[in-house]
C-alpha positions as CSV (number, residue, x, y, z in Angstrom):
1,A,104.7,13.6,30.8
2,D,103.0,12.6,34.0
3,V,101.4,16.0,34.4
4,L,100.1,16.0,30.8
5,G,98.9,12.4,31.2
6,R,96.9,13.4,34.3
7,Q,95.4,16.4,32.4
8,I,94.4,14.1,29.6
9,L,92.8,11.7,32.1
10,R,90.8,14.6,33.7
11,S,89.6,16.1,30.4
12,A,88.8,12.8,28.7
13,T,86.8,11.5,31.7
14,S,85.0,14.7,31.8
15,V,83.9,14.1,28.2
16,G,82.2,10.9,29.2
17,A,80.6,12.3,32.2
18,S,79.3,15.4,30.3
19,Y,77.9,13.2,27.5
20,R,76.1,11.1,30.0
21,A,74.7,14.3,31.6
22,A,73.6,15.5,28.2
23,R,71.7,12.2,27.6
24,R,69.7,12.9,30.9
25,A,69.1,16.6,30.1
26,K,65.7,18.0,30.8
27,S,65.3,20.3,27.7
28,T,66.9,20.9,24.3
29,A,68.7,24.0,25.7
30,D,70.1,21.8,28.5
31,I,71.3,19.2,26.1
32,I,73.0,21.8,24.0
33,N,74.7,23.4,27.0
34,K,76.0,20.0,28.2
35,L,77.1,19.1,24.6
36,K,79.1,22.4,24.5
37,I,80.9,21.1,27.6
38,V,81.6,17.8,25.8
39,E,83.0,19.8,22.9
40,E,85.2,22.0,25.1
41,E,86.6,19.0,27.1
42,T,87.2,17.0,23.9
43,D,89.1,19.9,22.4
44,E,91.1,20.3,25.6
45,T,92.0,16.6,25.5
46,L,93.2,17.1,21.9
47,F,95.3,20.1,23.2
48,W,97.0,17.9,25.8
49,Q,97.7,15.2,23.2
50,E,99.3,17.8,20.9
51,L,101.4,19.1,23.7
52,L,102.7,15.6,24.4
53,I,103.9,15.4,20.8
54,E,105.3,19.0,20.6
55,A,107.2,18.5,23.8
56,G,108.8,15.4,22.3
57,L,107.4,13.2,25.0
58,V,105.4,10.9,22.8
59,P,106.0,10.1,19.1
60,A,103.3,11.4,16.8
61,Q,102.6,8.0,15.3
62,R,101.7,6.7,18.8
63,L,98.9,9.3,19.2
64,N,97.7,9.7,15.6
65,H,94.9,7.2,15.9
66,L,93.8,8.5,19.3
67,M,93.9,12.1,18.0
68,Q,91.9,11.1,14.9
69,E,89.2,9.6,17.2
70,T,89.3,12.7,19.4
71,N,88.7,14.9,16.3
72,E,85.8,12.6,15.3
73,I,84.2,13.0,18.7
74,I,84.5,16.8,18.2
75,A,82.9,16.6,14.8
76,M,80.0,14.4,15.9
77,T,79.4,16.7,18.9
78,V,79.4,19.8,16.8
79,A,77.0,18.2,14.3
80,S,74.7,17.2,17.1
81,I,74.7,20.7,18.5
82,K,73.9,22.2,15.1
83,T,71.1,19.7,14.6
84,L,69.5,20.5,17.9
85,R,69.8,24.3,17.3
86,N,68.1,23.9,13.9
87,R,65.2,22.1,15.6
88,K,64.6,25.0,18.1
C-alpha cells in the first residue's frame, strides 16, 4: 500500500504541475502537448487507485468519490484538448 500510495502522490502532483505549465504555455501546440501530459498522469493516477482496490488494500467505497473526480479531470482535459485542436 505504501508503494502504491507514493505512486499516486507522484502522478497526482504531476497533474497539478503539468496543468500549471499548460496555463503558461507559449502556443496552442504547447498547451495541447502539456494537456496531453495532464491526461496521461491523471490516467496513471486512476490506474494506481484501481490497483489499491484490486489488491484489496483499500475498499472501493473509500475511493469511489476520488476516482469519480479523477475521471472528471480526464474528461475535462480531453474536452479541452479537442477544443484546442478544433481551433487550429
